[in-house]
FIZA-25456 format. One record per residue (C-alpha): x, y, z; residue in one letter. Coordinates in steps of 0.001 Angstrom, whole numbers, padded with zeros to 6 digits, always signed. Example, Ala and Ser with C-alpha at 12.3 -4.5 7.8 and 13.67 -1.06 7.14 Angstrom:
BEGIN
+012300-004500+007800A/+013670-001060+007140S/
This chain:
BEGIN
-000023-000181-000007X/+002933+002405+000798X/+004389+001694-002648X/+001051+002544-004249X/+000642+005510-002203X/+004148+006594-003332X/+002791+006789-006811X/+000832+010022-005412X/+002544+012931-003860X/+001562+013699-000198X/+000415+017096-001163X/-001889+015404-003550X/-003029+013181-001174X/-003632+015857+001299X/-005478+017801-000861X/-008125+015068-002045X/-009167+014865+001450X/-009627+018620+001885X/-012900+020057+002916X/-012768+022840+000060X/-014144+021861-003254X/-011575+023609-005126X/-008687+021916-003537X/-009995+018309-004329X/-010910+019384-007677X/-007269+020853-008352X/-005806+017605-007108X/-008297+015462-009343X/-006922+017599-012255X/-003366+016894-011297X/-004118+012903-011022X/-005726+013621-014495X/-002414+015095-015800X/-000443+012241-014437X/-002503+009641-015929X/-002202+011262-019278X/+001558+011268-018736X/+001729+007695-017482X/-000189+006616-020314X/+002112+008475-023018X/+004848+006952-021349X/+003598+003645-021724X/+003517+002588-018102X/+000146+000947-017727X/+001157-000805-014529X/+001856+002582-012517X/-001810+003604-013811X/-003116+000255-012402X/-001244+001066-009048X/-003124+004433-008782X/-006289+003174-009574X/-005806+000458-006995X/-005021+002932-004388X/-007752+005453-004907X/-010231+002620-005195X/-009211+000399-002153X/-007978+002934+000031X/-009359+006411-000801X/-013149+005333-001815X/-013381+002972+001194X/-011945+006036+003721X/-014468+006675+006885X/-013805+010383+006370X/-016382+011737+003847X/-014078+014236+002420X/-011717+011512+001558X/-014237+009678-000247X/-015477+012746-002027X/-011945+013153-003572X/-011669+009797-004412X/-014707+010249-006704X/-013149+013441-008113X/-009764+011164-008604X/-011651+008285-010519X/-013302+010962-012591X/-009799+012268-013501X/-008344+008839-013924X/-011141+008129-016529X/-010645+011452-018400X/-006917+010818-018363X/-007363+007388-019541X/-009161+008408-022812X/-009348+005274-025256X/-008009+003017-022457X/-010814+003624-020310X/-012932+000404-021200X/-010087-001795-019824X/-010468+000190-016549X/-014356+000139-016385X/-014543-002875-014124X/-012224-001365-011562X/-013538+002191-011598X/-017510+001633-011669X/-017848-000381-008406X/-016666+002291-005986X/-018614+004891-007768X/-021785+002779-007919X/-021632+001928-004125X/-021263+005598-003360X/-024761+005960-004599X/-025755+004551-001346X/-023323+006489+001025X/-025132+008064+004088X/-023444+011396+003196X/-025599+013267+000710X/-022720+015210-000886X/-020870+011918-001496X/-023934+010532-003378X/-023976+013873-005249X/-020251+013729-006219X/-020683+010118-007174X/-023430+011251-009831X/-020979+013846-011114X/-017973+011173-011138X/-020133+008602-013091X/-021251+011249-015326X/-017492+012075-016371X/-016704+008505-016897X/-019721+007742-018904X/-019166+010832-020914X/-015762+009278-021929X/-016462+005701-022144X/-019998+006277-024065X/-021041+002883-025433X/-018394+001057-023380X/-020765+001593-020415X/-023613-000461-022001X/-021571-003673-021270X/-021914-002775-017461X/-025627-001336-018094X/-027447-003739-015412X/-024836-002582-012533X/-025629+001187-013662X/-029332+000683-013784X/-029524-000881-010393X/-027426+001920-008873X/-029683+004516-010698X/-033009+003049-009540X/-031963+003073-005884X/-030827+006640-006295X/-034031+007660-008078X/-035706+007534-004773X/-033241+009905-002983X/-035032+012744-001374X/-031929+015263-001512X/-032602+018118-003995X/-028746+018327-004929X/-028690+014600-005431X/-031834+014542-007264X/-030318+017114-009689X/-026892+015425-010277X/-029160+012173-010706X/-031219+013663-013524X/-028384+014744-015585X/-026791+011235-015125X/-029901+009752-016093X/-030241+011779-019271X/-026749+010773-020106X/-027229+007110-019933X/-030452+007324-021967X/-028688+009062-024850X/-026006+006281-024600X/-028293+003692-024537X/-030246+005235-027604X/-027298+005268-029622X/-025733+002201-028777X/-025978-000940-030932X/-024552-003289-028351X/-027495-002938-025898X/-028684-006508-024755X/-032476-005977-024108X/-032716-009608-023160X/-030469-009578-020284X/-031721-006289-018973X/-035534-007616-019025X/-035137-010138-015950X/-033820-006827-013911X/-036953-004603-015154X/-039376-007385-014167X/-038084-007506-010827X/-038107-003597-010251X/-041157-002891-011988X/-043437-003241-008965X/-041806-000447-007006X/-044182+002023-005117X/-042074+004810-004826X/-043445+007611-006888X/-039907+008986-008376X/-038624+005505-008858X/-042018+004778-011025X/-041101+007886-012980X/-037583+006765-013497X/-038784+003265-014975X/-041465+004759-016977X/-038771+007175-018443X/-036569+004320-019331X/-039462+001899-020852X/-040353+004881-023046X/-036819+005541-024390X/-036169+001883-025019X/-039452+001765-026834X/-038257+004618-028896X/-035307+002981-030100X/-035775+001115-033513X/-033421-001575-033054X/-035194-002783-029611X/-038494-004721-030018X/-040043-003794-026760X/-043429-005549-027805X/-041662-008736-027750X/-041114-008130-023890X/-043995-006660-023233X/-045424-009118-020766X/-042327-008939-018803X/-043321-005431-017357X/-046662-004979-018418X/-048311-005835-015249X/-046111-003517-012922X/-046508-000548-015658X/-050215-001124-015699X/-050225-000912-011854X/-049065+002473-012159X/-052070+003889-013315X/-053548+003636-009830X/-050651+005779-008377X/-051617+008629-006220X/-049543+010927-008069X/-051621+012326-011041X/-048347+012782-013357X/-047388+009179-012715X/-050682+008038-013876X/-050272+010473-017063X/-046988+009128-017848X/-047808+005740-017422X/-051093+006076-019672X/-049112+007805-022345X/-046589+004764-022573X/-049329+002190-022582X/-051308+003928-025154X/-048096+004050-027463X/-047674+000398-026810X/-051354-000280-027671X/-051014+001772-031133X/-047975-000058-031830X/-049846-003429-031270X/-052627-002268-033563X/-049977-001467-036404X/-048032-004864-035546X/-048680-007808-038165X/-048714-010177-035288X/-048265-009768-031698X/-048283-012550-028782X/-051727-011149-027132X/-052442-014143-024557X/-050059-013476-021542X/-051315-009550-021880X/-054847-010736-021815X/-054484-012581-018519X/-053026-009638-017081X/-055785-007326-018426X/-058346-009487-016838X/-056875-009223-013355X/-057031-005279-013919X/-060528-005355-014848X/-061175-006265-011104X/-059121-003423-009930X/-060961-000945-007300X/-058964+001909-009299X/-061327+003562-011438X/-058718+004683-014070X/-056942+001175-014120X/-060485-000650-014624X/-061480+001723-017461X/-058246+001413-019240X/-057929-002513-018764X/-061514-002755-020259X/-060621-000228-023245X/-057441-002521-024052X/-059686-005530-024015X/-062117-004048-026221X/-059172-003330-028783X/-057695-006923-028411X/-060851-008371-029230X/-061171-006574-032284X/-057319-007325-033134X/-056837-010714-031835X/-059754-012612-033187X/-058797-016098-032819X/-056308-015431-030362X/-058840-014139-028049X/-061298-017171-028257X/-059682-019246-025660X/-059558-016750-023099X/-063616-015886-023639X/-064215-017259-020223X/-061721-014905-018452X/-062612-012239-020361X/-066576-012681-020002X/-065822-012767-016307X/-064010-009230-016433X/-066831-007713-018287X/-069456-009149-016037X/-067722-007795-013143X/-067741-004267-014638X/-071040-004390-016402X/-072884-002914-013345X/-070519-000804-012142X/-071648+002614-010608X/-069235+004811-012927X/-070872+005346-016288X/-067773+005260-017975X/-066993+001833-016884X/-070514+000499-017264X/-070196+001631-021018X/-066703+000242-021509X/-068072-003170-020104X/-070967-003110-022366X/-069243-002155-025609X/-066473-004928-024705X/-069311-007432-024137X/-070931-006488-027631X/-067298-007099-029403X/-066912-010304-027704X/-070342-011546-028220X/-070045-010770-031771X/-066504-012504-032117X/-068232-015820-030544X/-071131-015497-033143X/-068761-015521-036099X/-066789-018530-034781X/-066953-022335-034239X/-068151-023819-031218X/-065073-025989-030896X/-062921-022803-030761X/-063925-021660-027427X/-064684-023448-023895X/-068417-023699-023740X/-068369-025170-020212X/-066090-022501-018790X/-068269-019817-020271X/-071353-021499-018862X/-069811-021748-015475X/-069182-018117-015413X/-072650-017242-016496X/-073969-019511-013890X/-072099-017819-011212X/-072840-014267-012159X/-076876-015159-012610X/-076554-014846-008685X/-075068-011600-008860X/-076244-008642-006727X/-076834-006337-009602X/-079909-006615-012223X/-077832-005529-015406X/-075250-008176-014423X/-077727-011011-014554X/-079585-009502-017338X/-076322-009885-019414X/-075737-013299-018231X/-079153-014648-019278X/-078638-012780-022734X/-075156-014406-023181X/-077064-018145-022366X/-079509-017209-024946X/-077175-016362-027423X/-075309-019682-026676X/-078155-021556-027138X/-078789-020116-030652X/-075112-020236-031555X/-074131-023863-030385X/-077000-025656-028774X/-075263-029044-028827X/-072221-028122-026909X/-074344-026208-024356X/-076879-028962-024039X/-074008-031309-022867X/-073662-029203-019710X/-077334-028504-018719X/-076997-029900-015229X/-075529-027012-013598X/-077556-024606-015940X/-080829-025603-014757X/-080658-024906-011189X/-079617-021495-011797X/-082307-020845-014278X/-084868-022079-012031X/-083566-020175-009036X/-083577-017231-011163X/-087393-017589-011701X/-087726-015857-008106X/-085683-012775-008948X/-086921-009551-007751X/-086785-007973-011205X/-089773-008669-013653X/-087352-007769-016462X/-084780-010654-015366X/-087448-013372-014824X/-088822-012572-018421X/-085444-013040-019799X/-084935-016215-017781X/-088383-017693-019201X/-087239-016717-022619X/-083964-018968-022017X/-086002-021718-020556X/-088372-021346-023515X/-085387-021662-025777X/-084137-024830-023933X/-087479-026110-024214X/-087549-025654-027936X/-084464-027855-028260X/-085260-031510-029671X/-086262-033768-026718X/-085964-030991-023918X/-089859-029824-024142X/-091060-032329-021622X/-087844-032403-019423X/-088275-028388-019318X/-091701-028178-018054X/-091261-031222-015708X/-088330-029386-014149X/-090636-026334-013854X/-093252-028164-012127X/-090822-029586-009663X/-089616-026182-008535X/-093219-025141-008349X/-093979-028211-006149X/-090689-027570-004033X/-091431-023632-003559X/-095006-022729-002981X/-094116-019148-002453X/-092785-018968-005977X/-095792-020928-007247X/-098231-018385-005775X/-096393-015101-006251X/-094775-015935-009845X/-096516-018758-011210X/-099163-016523-013191X/-096288-014379-014693X/-094013-017197-015378X/-096520-019622-017218X/-098072-016734-019155X/-094984-015662-020489X/-093799-019223-021155X/-097258-019928-022830X/-096737-016821-025015X/-093134-017749-026150X/-093689-021368-026852X/-096615-023139-028559X/-099485-022662-025935X/-101479-025629-026769X/-098120-027806-026216X/-097603-025994-023306X/-100973-026712-021499X/-101182-030260-022862X/-097815-031259-021229X/-098557-029513-017892X/-102002-031065-017822X/-100240-034446-018324X/-097712-033586-015635X/-100372-032620-013078X/-102400-036067-013821X/-099290-038015-012647X/-098740-035888-009435X/-099895-037172-006143X/-099486-033633-004469X/-103090-032545-004589X/-102814-029404-002963X/-100149-028383-005715X/-102264-029683-008399X/-105213-027331-006978X/-103009-024354-007136X/-101465-025268-010483X/-104802-025842-012252X/-106190-022457-010638X/-103393-020775-012048X/-103537-022102-015489X/-107068-021883-015675X/-106780-018070-014950X/-104254-017515-017751X/-106083-019538-020074X/-109193-017193-019684X/-107284-013984-019238X/-104235-013972-021571X/-104252-012392-025064X/-101636-014730-026114X/-104062-017477-025684X/-106775-016369-027728X/-106150-018921-030248X/-106392-021531-027693X/-109528-020410-026182X/-111331-020297-029896X/-110088-023943-030238X/-111493-024882-027046X/-114927-023006-027901X/-115072-025453-031068X/-114956-028548-028934X/-118484-029411-029708X/-118023-028947-033467X/-114251-029702-034220X/-112109-032809-033308X/-109195-030843-032777X/-110892-028750-029822X/-112515-031711-028608X/-109094-033375-028320X/-107647-030229-026454X/-110654-030394-024097X/-110120-034117-023207X/-106144-033455-022931X/-107206-030855-020166X/-110094-032327-018442X/-108708-034925-016156X/-106028-032345-014916X/-108707-029573-014334X/-110595-031880-012193X/-108431-030774-009572X/-110278-027878-009340X/-114142-028012-009601X/-114590-024253-010471X/-111785-024361-012897X/-113407-027659-014924X/-116762-025874-014578X/-115243-022656-016433X/-113413-024993-018837X/-116974-026410-019565X/-118654-023295-020214X/-115758-022063-022486X/-115928-025444-024476X/-119652-024931-024746X/-120338-028206-023134X/-123440-026590-021364X/-125087-029799-020477X/-122100-031417-018607X/-121518-028044-016883X/-124929-028210-015594X/-124512-031962-014484X/-121205-030484-012689X/-123066-027950-010728X/-125415-030379-009377X/-122503-032495-008149X/-121323-029173-006346X/-123678-029485-003736X/-122105-032860-002417X/-118420-031026-002198X/-117014-029215+000869X/-118507-025772+000422X/-115547-023903+001981X/-114906-020143+002002X/-112132-020606-000752X/-114625-022758-002937X/-117200-019877-002637X/-114259-017369-003321X/-113689-019341-006627X/-117213-019207-007622X/-117207-015465-007007X/-114396-014946-009202X/-115992-017184-011851X/-118767-014975-011953X/-116365-012022-012813X/-114957-014034-015413X/-118357-014642-017004X/-118803-010945-017022X/-115579-010491-018764X/-115166-010310-022717X/-114187-014003-022692X/-117487-015067-022404X/-119234-012422-024495X/-120311-015248-026881X/-121777-017240-024226X/-123827-014184-022860X/-125188-013610-026231X/-126146-017171-026290X/-128633-016258-023528X/-130741-014344-026028X/-131867-017520-027167X/-132429-019715-024072X/-134772-022251-026162X/-131546-022836-028219X/-129198-023364-025041X/-131269-024540-022240X/-128550-026227-020366X/-126596-022759-020215X/-129725-021267-018473X/-129995-024406-016296X/-126021-024199-015368X/-126047-020378-014472X/-129239-020630-012589X/-127560-023599-010597X/-124468-021515-010102X/-126720-018724-008804X/-128281-021214-006353X/-124862-022116-004975X/-123639-018658-004396X/-124448-016780-001094X/-126472-013613-001119X/-123302-011538-002037X/-122372-009345-004792X/-121564-012214-007049X/-124987-013487-006630X/-126585-010291-007456X/-124214-009642-010513X/-125290-012924-011852X/-128932-012477-010886X/-129084-009257-013072X/-127560-010808-015691X/-130065-013760-015974X/-132820-011157-015367X/-131848-009738-018727X/-132754-013163-020508X/-135652-012588-022866X/-139030-013654-021147X/-140316-014854-024645X/-137418-017294-024964X/-137820-018645-021522X/-141610-018988-022124X/-140990-021090-025233X/-138341-023117-023223X/-140855-023896-020663X/-143247-024687-023519X/-140767-027136-024958X/-140302-025283-028446X/-137154-024905-030321X/-138150-021767-032035X/-137091-020845-035454X/-135279-023416-037212X/-133387-020568-038967X/-129742-020613-037315X/-127979-017723-036434X/-124487-017195-038045X/-122756-018470-034914X/-125207-021516-034101X/-124149-024982-034773X/-125376-027986-033548X/-123252-030639-031722X/-121337-032948-034086X/-122801-036586-032768X/-119395-038056-033632X/-117778-035734-031219X/-120647-036203-028695X/-119544-039749-028883X/-115613-039193-028714X/-116173-036728-025616X/-118205-039462-023753X/-119637-036926-021007X/-120643-040017-018752X/-117126-041086-018659X/-115756-037416-017998X/-118292-037295-015133X/-117003-040623-013629X/-113215-039006-014074X/-114325-036028-012240X/-116034-037901-009274X/-112979-040245-009133X/-110846-037361-008596X/-112843-035824-005923X/-112874-039159-004104X/-109060-038803-003882X/-109901-035268-002338X/-112189-036527+000188X/-110101-039304+001070X/-107088-036858+001547X/-108984-034399+003637X/-109963-037174+005908X/-106496-038352+006294X/-105397-034629+006965X/-108138-034279+009795X/-107227-037673+011185X/-103586-036341+011333X/-104681-033209+013067X/-106850-035064+015578X/-103914-037626+016453X/-101909-034413+017011X/-104342-032692+019105X/-104807-035766+021087X/-101238-036292+021628X/-100822-032476+022801X/-103695-033029+025235X/-102258-036010+026688X/-098863-034442+027348X/-100626-031517+028991X/-102583-033995+031013X/-099543-035858+032298X/-097600-032580+033262X/-100763-031507+035278X/-100782-035169+037151X/-097270-034779+038067X/-097444-031460+039907X/-099743-032668+042534X/-097829-035849+042656X/-094734-034041+043481X/-096502-031754+045972X/-097734-034741+047716X/-094514-036308+047985X/-093058-033217+049279X/-095729-033034+051889X/-095255-036534+053188X/-091384-035811+053346X/-092037-032905+055522X/-094363-034845+057770X/-091837-037641+058147X/-089075-034968+059418X/
């Protein structure tokens, strides 16, 4: 060490450790001249000794001023070496870079100045040591000292210029370092990283798109920085990358899509909006590349489709439209239908109406686009669709019914769909009472009404749950008589006595309708089977005339006054031609208590022409001329209908109800007896315990 120190005069060593900047600077200039002289004299060993002494002795000194002088000296050595500097860079750079972490801020500043001078001489040769320099700059970028920051900015700009003009920069070796550092949270360091990414992207010979996945996640995270300037800079760089992607002939989008989907769930508004915008662009650009990621992209869309921010909602909606259009123009084998369906089923239980609505639209689209693939995974779908029938939003329920109807329209799925619907109604009586009219009315308007009613009637006939059957028949009967969409079905039933098709429909419904006596009566009135209707009313007197039964009669009277039965009311003008209609209505009147319905029907019957009633009483048929709507029943159809057999069917169903009510009453009686026995046992045990207690007291 003494021999190495002898290479530098004592006064020079003393001046390098002085407090005054000018003395240290003069000493550094003297070292620079010495290095030039030794270099010219061809004495590289003496140069190496001086460098070794400065690096290992002066730069490692515990005295801050000596360390400052060492940094000046290293800069002087670099300037003195000139063309020979590259050979000494491995020795010169480490002490300078380590000084960036020195506790003394002035040492850190002079380290910036020293490296600036070294780099200015070495230029492109610094690129070989770029990772070490970048790591040091990365740490220095967060320095809070203003002077250090000024020196850092000058050095950073110089290094960017050197890299931009260098042809030897190795982007591949730099990317792992950038990947490790990109998730830093310090705003100044983020600004430093953004600047480097931007400058590297501007170099024509460097393809940053190839390496975009390495730092894309961290760069995108900077969009949520609290500093507005950082957010703007990150967005500007990302925007440039997006434009480059749009212009590039081919880009590997898959890893970027995965990152974008993650950021679509960000709580930061700006990050989420930007991610959705990128996804929308990628769907337009990527086409087939994006299809394997359809489930995850759809997940991102559905998470944002109901966002409280209008901009985010709109961006999600436009992305949804683009993705849907992409799938509609693709083959079903190009995307994972099961994964998409799992995503949709999950979001059918979302809190927001718009999310559930969008999910149902997707399912409907998939049923149209690739029914075969979707129908292979209906097990998980059915439960979600049936649960959604209880949704608080009628709009969602309507869409849900459309999806169920589209499922039912698939070959072989009609009976399955209605069977599952019936099972859900049987399990959930609240749904049956609250939503069944809406659901069944909408279902009948979407599907072929006759097929729906015939299939439901068949399922009701097979059911052993009598209370459920009663509610279902009453609901279906109400819809049958009031829904505008079922007008053709009502017209077909009115032709029961004259048309085989109408008669077959009547027979298909009759046994199921027997679960509600008032419903089957209204069915007969609608079908013009007045004689059978009068026979049924005669049987009503043997039934349990409960309050509910009377309320149903009341509603039937209101129904008779509705437009549905206008044709039947006109038939009362000719009672001699329709004697059983008159008999049926008078029988109905006799069953009613003195209520509003009674007076309504009484007023209606009082309007029947007296002459017609007189002719009826005299047994006259009146004029043989038929009106335009008058037709006599077809004898063949009367035989086909076999009203005697239908009467027995009605009574058979009512026997089942009487047996059911008897069993219910017996069960209630047994329960009451059991409760009474328990209460009696409790009452008897009280005095017994008291008596035993009294005996114990007496004995004592």
